[in-house]
N, C-alpha and C positions, 0 to 999 in steps of 0.2 A: 504494500500500500504506500509506504514511504517513497519507494522508487517511482510509482505512478505520479504521486503528487509533485516530486522533484521534476519529472519529465514535463508534466503539464505546466509547472511554473516556468520552466525554461522556455517552453513554447510561447507562453504569454509574454515573457520578457522580450523574446525575439520579435514578436508581433508589435510590441510597444516601441521597440527600437526602430523597426522598419517604418511604423506610422510616424514616429518622430522625425525620421529622415525625410519622409515625403512631405510632411508639414513644413519642414525647414527649407524645402526647395525654393529657390529664389522666385518671388512673385513675377519678376521681370521675365524670366525664362518661360513661365507658364503663359504670361500675357502675349509673348512673342508668337506662340503656337496658335493662339486664338485669333490673331490678326488675319484679316483676309489677304489673299495672295494674288498678285498680278504678275503674270509671266509674259515676257515679250521676247520674241525671236526676231532678230534683225538680219535679213538676208540681202547682202549688198553686191551688186554687180561691180566687179573690179576690173572690167575690161578697159581698154585704152582710153575711152572717152569719158570715163567716170570719175576723174580726179575731183571735179567740183562736188560730186555727191559725197565722196569721202571727206572732203574738207567741211562740208555742212554737218555730216554725222559727228565728227570728232569735236566740233565746237558747240554743238547743240544738244549733246547727250544729257548734260546736267539740267538743262532747261526742261526737257521732256520728262525726266525723272522727277524733278521738283513739281511739275504739274500733276503727276500721278500722286505724289505725296500730299497734295492739297485735297485729295479725295478722302472721304470717310464713309465707313459702313458700320452702323450701330455704334458710332462714336469712335471707331478705331481706324487709324491710318493703316494702309496696306503694307505688307512686305513686298518688295519688288525684286524679281529675278530677271536678268537679261542674258540672252544667248546671242552669239555673233557667228555668222557664216559669210564667206566670200565665195563668189562663183563667177565663171566666165573669163578666167585669166589663163593664158597659154602656159604659164609656168606651173600650173596645177596639173596633177596627173590626168591624162585623157581617159584612162581606164576607170577613174572615179568621177567622170563627168565634169571635170574642171571645177570641182567643188571641194571646199575645205571647211570643216567645223573648226573655228578658231577658239571659241569659248562655249562650253555648255551652259545651261541655265544656272546662274549664280547670282548671289547677292553681293559678290566682291566686284563692285563696279569700278574700282581702281584698275583691276585686271582688264575689264572690258575697254576702258578708256585708253589704257596703255596699248592694247592691241589695235584699237582704231588709229592711233597715231602712227603705228608701225605699218599700216596698210600701204601697198603700192599698186599701181594699175599696170595693165599690160593687155595687149589684144587677145581675143579669144572667142569661144563659143558659149553662149549663155543658155543653159538648160533650166528654165524656170520650174517646169514640172518636177524634174529630178531633185532640185535643191529643196523644194517644198516637201516632197516625199521623204527625203532624208531627215529633214528637221522634225517631221512628225514622228518618224520611227526612232530616231536616235536620242532625242531630248527627254528628260525626266519630267514630263508634263504631269500636272496635278490630276488626280482622278475625281476631284470634287467638282460638281457642276456649278457650284457657287463661285468658284475662282475664275478670274478673268484670264483667258489664254489667247494671245494674239500673235500672229505672224505679220511682219511688214516686209514685203519683198519689193526692192527698188531696182530698176534697170531701164534699158531703152530699146532692146531688140525684141522681135516678136515673141510673145508668150508661148508660142507653139513649138519652139525649137527643142531638139533633144529626143531621146528614146522614150521618155515617160510622158504620157498624155496628161496635160495639166488638169484636165477635167477629173481624171481618176485621182490625181494627187490632192486636189482641193476637197474632193468628196471624202477622202480618207481623213483629212484634217477636220472636217465637219463632224465626222463620226466620233471623233475624240473631243468634241466640244471646243475646237480651236477655230478662231476667226482668222481668215486670211485677207489682209489688206494689200492692195496692189498700188504701187507708186510708179507711174510711167514718167521717165525723164525725157520729155519731148512734148509734142503737140497732143491735144485731146483726140484729134482725128486719128493720128497714128496709134495712140493708145487703144482706141476702140477697134480699129482694123487689125491691130496686132494681138487682139484678144485679152488685153490686160483688164478691160472692164468686165468681160465675161468671166474671167477667173475670179474676180472679187464678188460678183453677183452670185456665183455658184457656192461661194464659201461664206455667205452672210457678211461679207466685208465691205469696205469702202474702196472705190476706185478714185485715185487722185492723180493729178498731173502737176509736176513741178518743173522748174527750170533749175537743173542741177548746177548750172554755171552762174546763177544769179548770186551776187554777193549779199549775204545776210546783213541787214542794217545793224550796225553796232552802236547802240545807244549807251553813252556813258552817263551813269546816274551819279548824283552827288554823294550817295552812300558808298560807292564802290571803293574809294580810297580807305575809308574806315573799316569796311568789311575785309579788305586785303590785310590790313594791320592786325585785325582780330583773328584772322585765319592763321597768321604767323604765330600769334600767341597761343592759339588753339593747338597747333602742331607741337608746341613745347610741352603740352600736358600728356603726350603719349609716352608710355614706358614700354619699350620693346622687350619681348621675352626671348632670350637666346638668339641664335643665328638667324632663325626664321623671322623673328621679330625685327631684327636689324635690317634684313633684306626687305621686308614689307614696309618698314618705316622709310627706307630709301626710296621705294617705289611710290609711296604716298607723296613724298617731296617732289619726285620727278614728275608725277602726273600734275601736281599743282603748278610746277614750272611750265610744263607744256601747255596747259590751259591758259596760263597768263600770257605766254608768247603768242598763242593762236588768236586770242581775243580777250580783252579785259572783261567783257560781259560773261564769257565762259568761266573765267576764274571766279567771278562773283557768284555765279550760279553753283559752281562746285562747292564753294565755301558754305553757301546756304544749305546744300545737301548734307555737308559734314556736320552742320549744326542741328539737323532735323531730328536726330535720334535714330535715323534709319541706317546711318553709316556703320558698316560691320567691321569690327576690329578685334573681337574677343578671342580670335585665334592667335593674335600676336601682341596685343596691348594689354598690360597688366590691369589697368583701370577697368577696361571693359570685361576682361576675363573674370575679375572678382565680382563685378556687378551681375554677370550672367551665371555665376556659380561654377564656371569652368575650371578655375584654379584659384589659388590665393598666394600671397607673397610668402606665407609660412611654408608652402609646399615646394617652393622653387630652390634649386641648388644655387649657390653663390655665383657660379659661372653663368647662370641664366639671367642674372640681373645686370643692368647697366653699371658701368664703372662707378658712377657717383653714389650708387646704393650699396656697394659691396662692403664699405667700411662702416656702414650704419649698424646700430644694434637692431634687434628684432622690433622693438617698440618704435624706434625711429623710422624703420622701413614702413611700418603700418601707418604712422602719422603722415609720412611723405605721400603714400598712395592716396590716402584720404584727402590730403591737401590738393593733390592734382585732380582728384575727382571733383571737388568743390570748385576749383578754379575753372575746370572745363565746363561745368554746368553754368557758371556765371557768364563765361565767354559765349557759349552757345545761345544763352538767353538774349544777350546783347545783339548777336548776329541775327537772330530771328526777328527781333524788333526792327532792326535796320532793314531786313529783308522785306517786311511788310510795307515799310515806307518806300523801298526801292521798287517793289512790284507796282504800287500805285503810280509812281512816277513813270515807270516804263510803259504801263498800260496807256496812260495819257499821251505820252509821246508817240506810241505806236498808232494811236488813232489819228494824230496830227500828220504822221508820215505815211498813212495807209496808201499803198500802191495797188493799182489794178494789175491783173495779169496772173501768171502761174504762181503758186505758193512756193515757199522754201520747204525743205524736208521737215524741220521742226513744226512749222505751221500745219502741214498735212498730218503728221503723226498726232499732234495734240488734238486737232479737230476730230480725228477718227476715234482716238482712245477715250476722249471725254464722252462722246456719244455712246460708245460700246460699254464703258464702265457704268454709265447711268442705267443701262438695261440690266445690270447686275446689282442694282440697288445702291450703287455708290452715289454719294452727294459731294459736290465740289464746293470748297470754301469760296 
């Protein structure tokens, strides 16, 4: 009898311990999983005439992402994942349809931006049906019908090229709950005759026409300079973990620099994204890693810490991480306030500078994704 009681007591104790651990799981991690998901696959034609398209994509990524982050469903902002493909370039393997998956669906948008800046164009054959089919098959699309899943394919050659019938490819997308939006780089008449419009209609998507060579108007807002300085201060709050952390910290800085060189507006939009709470760094930054419950400063070996923390006592290390967390939160709040003022200023200027004619890539994507997100019960601020 005594043995049974002891065994039962051990079982109860184990259950209590497990329950306690579950209850202690960070609220932030649980909330992350509850947030609605938006998945976007960007399929870009990188044949010889598409340099303008690439230039628009790399400078406008953060603007499109920030627009998505202004959406809410049940009061929650979405998690965003982006995938990137290139197609139609001679240097890509012919046996693979001149197609390359560059980045699968990921929340690591630094990686996506880095790869966009690395893209180069070259002449080739553009197989729209085949690249859509590959994106549908290869990517880790959500199974939930409530999540927003969209493909944007941009190019200028007929949609009918290649061994895969585009009609079959877009029907496969629809069967997985994926919307296909087509962006023709050229005239509307050519887009219609080249079957870009038919591709979108079959996939419940939008058919859009853009001028890939049109220069995106760069509006300098009075808040940009202060946002840039706050972004520099924000970067100083990151605490890289080990060699991986140092590498990703260097990439963070490099992407900041490239955005700034490409367009001041792109740098400001990127800083706004980093202050939104959606920027993912818990796999390399100690502040985020502790907040998400992924690890803590007590669990790290000394060599995984930055040089300035290695001589600190355990108590000093804890205080330092907490100080960086508070400093980051304050800076992010200041950037968000400036971002709201900046958006109002930009919106007003855009109305004043409104031009007739084909849209730019960001305008086409934002227009389509807003409409499609609203059908999934998202509401935009």
